[in-house]
C-alpha positions, 0 to 999 in steps of 0.5 A, a space after each residue: 181548844 176545848 177539853 175534849 176533841 171533836 171532829 169537824 163535819 165534811 161539806 157536800 155539794 148539792 145533789 139532785 136525786 129527784 130527777 135521775 131517780 124519778 126517771 128510773 122509776 118512770 122507766 121501770 114502773 107503769 103509770 099507776 098508784 105504785 109509780 106515784 108512791 115511789 115518786 113521792 118516796 123519791 121526793 121525801 128522800 131528796 128532802 131528807 138529804 137536804 135536811 141532813 147535808 144541805 144546812 148547818 146541823 145543831 149539836 143535838 141528838 135530833 140532828 144525829 138522828 137525821 144523819 143516821 136515818 139518811 144513811 139507813 135509807 141509802 143502805 136500803 136503796 142500794 139494792 133497789 136503784 142501779 147507782 153505777 157509772 153506766 146506769 143511774 149516774 149521780 155524782 156525789 161531791 164532798 170536801 175534805 173536812 180538814 182542808 181549809 183551802 189555800 190562797 191560790 187554790 180551792 179546797 180539796 174535794 172528791 167527786 165520785 158516782 158511787 153510792 158507797 162513797 156517799 154512805 161513807 161520807 154520811 157515816 163520817 159526818 154522823 161520827 163527827 157530830 156524835 163527837 161534837 155532841 159529847 164534847 158540848 155536854 156539861 159532865 156535872 151529872 150521871 145522865 150527861 156522863 152516860 150520854 157522853 160515854 155513849 156518843 164517844 163509843 158510837 163515834 169510835 164505832 162509826 170511825 172504825 166501820 169506815 176504816 174497814 169498808 172505805 177501800 172496798 166501796 171506792 175505786 180510787 184513793 180517798 181524801 185524807 180525812 176518810 183514809 183508813 189510817 185517819 179514821 182509825 186514829 179518830 176511832 182511837 181518840 174517841 175511845 180514849 175520851 170515852 174511857 176518860 169519861 168513865 174515869 171521871 164518873 168513877 172519881 165522882 162516885 168515889 170508887 176504890 182508888 185501885 179501880 180509879 187508878 186502873 181506869 186512868 191508866 187505861 185512858 192514858 194508854 188509849 191517848 198514847 196510842 192515838 198520839 202515836 197514830 197522829 204524829 205523822 199526819 200533817 193534814 190534821 190540826 196541830 191542836 189535836 196532837 198537842 191535846 193528845 200529848 197533854 191528855 196522855 200525861 194528865 191521865 198518867 198523873 191521875 193514875 199515879 195520884 190515885 195509886 199513891 193514895 192506895 200506897 199510903 193506905 198500905 203504909 208504903 210511904 216511899 212508894 207514895 212519895 215516888 208516885 207523887 213525884 212522878 205525877 208532879 213531873 208529868 203535870 209540870 211538863 203539861 203546864 209548861 208545854 201545853 198551857 194553851 190547850 189545857 189547864 192543870 192548876 187544880 190537879 197540880 195543886 192537889 198533887 203538890 199538897 199531897 207530896 208536901 205532906 207525904 215528904 214531911 211525914 216520911 222525913 220526920 216519922 217513917 223514914 221509908 226509902 223512896 224508890 225510883 220510878 222504874 222500880 215501881 210496880 205497874 198500876 194495871 189497866 181496866 178498859 170499860 169501853 169499846 167501839 159500838 158495833 155497827 148494825 143496820 139500821 142505825 136509826 131507831 126510828 128508821 122506816 124504809 121509804 121504798 119498802 114496797 120496791 123490789 131490788 134491782 136484781 129482781 127487776 133484772 130477773 123479771 125483765 129477763 123472764 118477760 123476754 123469755 115469756 115473750 119468746 115462748 109466746 111468739 114461738 107458740 103463736 108462730 107455730 100456730 100461724 105457720 100451720 094456719 098459713 099452710 092450711 090457707 095456702 093449700 085451700 087457696 091452691 085447690 080453690 076451696 071453698 070457692 070451687 064448691 060455691 062456683 058450680 054455676 060458672 058465672 056468679 061470684 062465690 060467696 067466700 070471695 065476696 066476703 073476702 072482698 068486703 073484709 079487704 075493703 073494710 080493712 082499708 085496702 091498698 090505701 092503708 097498706 101504702 100509708 103503713 109502708 110509707 111510715 116504716 122507712 121514716 121510723 127506720 131512719 129515725 132509729 138508725 140516726 139515733 143509734 149513729 149519733 149515740 155511737 158518735 158521742 162514744 167515738 169522740 170521747 174515746 178518741 180524746 181519751 186515747 190521745 191524752 193517754 198516749 201523751 200523758 202516759 202512766 200519769 193518766 190514771 183512769 179507766 180507758 174509755 174503750 174498756 168502759 164502753 164495751 157493754 154499751 157497744 155490745 148493746 149498740 151492735 145488738 140494736 144494729 143487728 136488729 135493725 138489719 134484720 128488720 130491714 130485711 123483713 120490710 123487704 120481704 113484706 114489700 116483695 109479697 105486696 108486689 106479688 099480690 098487688 093486682 089481685 088485692 086491687 081487684 078485691 078492693 073494686 066494687 062488686 060489678 067490677 069484681 064480677 067483670 074481672 073474673 072469667 066465666 066458664 061452663 056451669 057444672 050444676 050436675 055436681 050439686 048434691 053429689 057425695 064428693 061435694 058434700 064430703 069435700 065441703 065437710 072437710 073444708 068446714 072442719 079445717 075452718 073450725 080448726 083455724 078458729 080454735 087456733 085463734 081462740 087458743 092464741 088469745 088464751 096463750 097471750 092472756 096467761 100471766 104470773 107474778 114471778 117477783 115473789 119467787 125471785 125475792 125468795 131466791 134472793 133472800 135464801 141464796 143471795 143471788 137469783 138463778 133466773 134461767 132455771 126458775 124462769 124455764 121451769 115456770 114457763 114449762 109449767 105454764 105453756 107445756 099444756 098449750 104446746 101439746 094442744 098445738 101439736 095435736 092441732 097440727 096432727 089433725 090438720 095434716 090428716 084433714 089436708 090429706 083427706 081434702 087432697 084425695 077428695 079434691 082429686 075425685 072432684 076435679 075428675 068430675 068437673 069438665 076440663 076446658 080453657 075457660 074453666 081453668 082460667 076462672 079457677 086460677 083467678 079465684 085461687 089468686 083472689 083467695 091467696 091475695 086476701 090471705 096475703 093482704 091480711 098478713 101484710 096488714 098485721 105485719 105492717 102494724 106490728 112493724 110500726 109498733 116495733 119501730 116505735 118502741 125501739 125508738 124509745 129504747 134507743 133514746 134511752 140508750 142515747 141518754 145513757 151515752 150522753 150522761 156517761 160521756 158528760 161524766 167522763 169529760 168532767 172527770 177528764 178535766 179534773 184530772 187535767 187540772 190535777 196534772 197541771 198543778 202537780 207539774 207546774 214546773 213542766 208546762 210543756 208536758 201536756 202541750 200538743 194534745 189535740 182534743 176534738 172541739 165538741 169534747 172540750 166545750 165550755 160549761 159552768 158546771 162546778 169542778 169535782 176535784 180541785 187541788 189545794 195549791 196553785 201558782 200565782 200565775 194560775 190565780 190571776 187566770 179564770 178558773 177552768 171549768 169542766 165541759 158542758 153537757 153535750 147538746 142533743 144530737 142533730 139528725 140530718 136528712 141524708 140517709 146513713 150508710 146502713 140505709 143507703 145500702 138497702 136492696 133496690 126493692 126496699 120501701 121508698 123512704 118519705 122525707 125525713 123531718 129536719 130533726 129527731 125528737 129529743 126525748 131523753 128518758 133514762 136507759 138502763 143497761 141489762 134489764 130493758 124490755 125489748 119490743 117483742 111484738 115484732 121479732 125480725 129474728 123469727 122471720 124464715 122460721 114461721 114464714 112471718 116477718 113480724 110476730 104479733 105483740 102480746 095483748 098485755 104490752 102497752 101500745 106505742 105512738 107511731 111518732 114520739 112526742 117532740 121536745 123543745 130544743 135546748 137552744 133557741 138558735 136552732 129554730 133560726 138555723 133550721 129556718 136558714 137551712 130550709 131556705 138555703 136548700 131550695 135556693 141552691 137547688 133552683 140555682 143549680 138547675 135553672 138560673 146558674 147565677 154566680 154566687 158572689 163572695 161576702 165582701 162583694 155584697 152591698 151593705 144592707 144599711 141600718 135603721 135605728 128606731 130606738 134611743 135611750 129614754 131622757 130621764 126627767 123627774 118625776 119618773 113615776 106618772 102617779 107620784 105623790 110626795 108623802 112629805 109635801 108639807 115638810 120644809 127642807 133641812 136647809 130651811 130648818 138650819 136657817 131659821 135659828 139665824 133668822 130668829 137671832 138676827 131679829 132678836 139682836 136687832 130688836 134689842 139694839 132698837 130698844 136700847 137706842 129708844 131707851 137710851 141704854 148705855 152701850 155696856 149694858 147692850 153688850 152685856 145683853 148680847 153676851 147673855 143671848 150669845 149661848 142661846 144663839 150658838 146652841 140654836 145654830 152652831 154655824 153662827 159665830 159667837 161674835 
């Protein structure tokens, strides 16, 4: 092992920060440059994590800078992103730094959806890397000694910071490596090594012996404390404990050596010998016990030389008494190191990637302020519309201004003609029927999404309750019922909104039915409209009378008052103010935001004058209506009273009222469509939140079951009989979050259990849910529901979502309006959310089969009544095989060209030497016979060429 101790780094599983954080940003910020900048920042943060944790790090200051910069960035975004179980779900998985796994099980790791856990582990890696950098430095210069001392003190400070904060950021027991007692030990070790570096520098600088002795004694004391803290930590490597014990004795020996020199300078020769003897014993112990970890030969030789000389001089010259070790005076200690104080930012080059992004608390306050503002605007607009509706109702009841224009008794009043043109221009009955047809579809979609979300929560909560009942106290996790309280409260709020919206739809339907015939009359051509209005005796004698002129002037004043209200409504909706600076200042000053107080004060300041103008307008209207009624009584007394005149007046009244009701119904239905569309998006976010948290809970449950199974392997029956819904126990390939380091051999042979799959998107049936089947009998007729709801999964953030304030079913009954007009600044929503591709291709086949089966069953039940046989009675369909394996013939490629076409095979090459040798031997024999050479000479010649033959072809026998 190295001379200095270094801590290994923790390993992290890969985490995708890009998708959840980008989803959050797109949900919280409107499309624009600000959103684009934040998305680029998320990409940069994801790259930063990969650089810091996704690759092996060099033992260099630049790698440490990356870790510190990533930690600083995590601290900066902690207040700007809602990293918690119910909002932005990101699970961070880290392995124990000292666990190397076992033969039958995986390594110990912990997965938590906590940004604090991620920060703690990153800080651990930074401290560990600082220790490794310092340990790799060659301490042969002052600069390197200073650098090593700085890194050791930084590492000690980081470990000390983890010790103080780890239990505050985790909601469960941490792994051994980041436990408070473990990181406290590491802090002591790093501090001792920093003190040792100071001792080495003092020795190199040849400082006074007394100072060097105190520095060494302080280092020995630090090593002793670290050794005591490590004694009972079996998870740590044994080398650490041995090296700490050796370093403790070595530093003591150095302290005694330098103190002996000081004693010699003071002529205390007996003390010199006693200290050298003690130092020699310490070094001898290290050499005998820890020789595998450190070498003390140089120090031992130096001590022995000094001891030999001191004993010789004392024996022959000084004869000073040698005291015992316990009689020696304490050397004393001088601590020149301390853990580095941790202050943010840790990185010297840190730049916040999300500097322009406001904290989550400000976002929440801004959302609540937006809701309060929308409620205030709706209240003021509702008050004005209530007054306007009252004015129109009174004028319609008095048949004004039509009665003033209908003095001839046979023509259509100009006001009625204008109302008819406006009704036709707005689409008439056809437009109303289309909007009424769309509303039930949107309502059904919203109810189905909410029901599917609650179904997911119910199934997971049931499974959790069953396991808790079976396992008992060993089921150590938060009950699902407690965890889902906030979600269920929001679901109840959504359900209440849908109920109120349903009642509002019913009121609209009732009003439509009341005025249906008169609206239909307004939509007809002018000749049919004239025919539909009864004629009466003319009253031309009233034209130009003072009563008519006064009444006409009062009606004009009321019309002008209504137009002023329309302008005032636009001004109220156009009021905007940025409250983020106010909330940011409050957060910086007090650490919290009193949103209600700040918002109410700001809204009173903004809308107080408008409220006063509205009240003045209402008072003016009350006065004018009173005068109109008085003048109308005089006008009615002057008009002839007969049945024809009365019937004509009633029709004109109904036409005027029908026009007002038509305009109100059209506006109401449009706002209702916007409301349902925007609520669909919010419910889809809520559904996605439920899906995420259920998936995380299932993963956590499977990890806990694995731990329990391994801890009670001798009692496998303790978990038997637990019935969990099949949908909750769906298989998956997701990696486990926590795996115990031990397992039985039987478990090793079985496939490794995996956590459940992410639940598929909920399917939406065409049958209306219970909440919709209980609608009043006159509720709008529902159109055919599509076979599935669009599966859009934007992230939903509990607590600061922007509710659709344009249509407020709560306000119905207060202002005689089932829907409130939406502020002009709100974004418009499409009537039908875009469809998303199904998760599984099989769903298309399933939908096709369902669509084919439904009409067949219906026709058979009502028409054919054919018997449905069992599957085993059906005739075999038969099979037609039009494929077979391709026959393999060379060459496989149609465009193949041999690149080595002119090259002869290896076998031919090997045969060539044999052929040449045979030809050579044959030639020699032939020539010898011709020349009559003696046989011995021929044999000698053959022997001469035999080595050549063997070298050319080793396979040719030498014979």
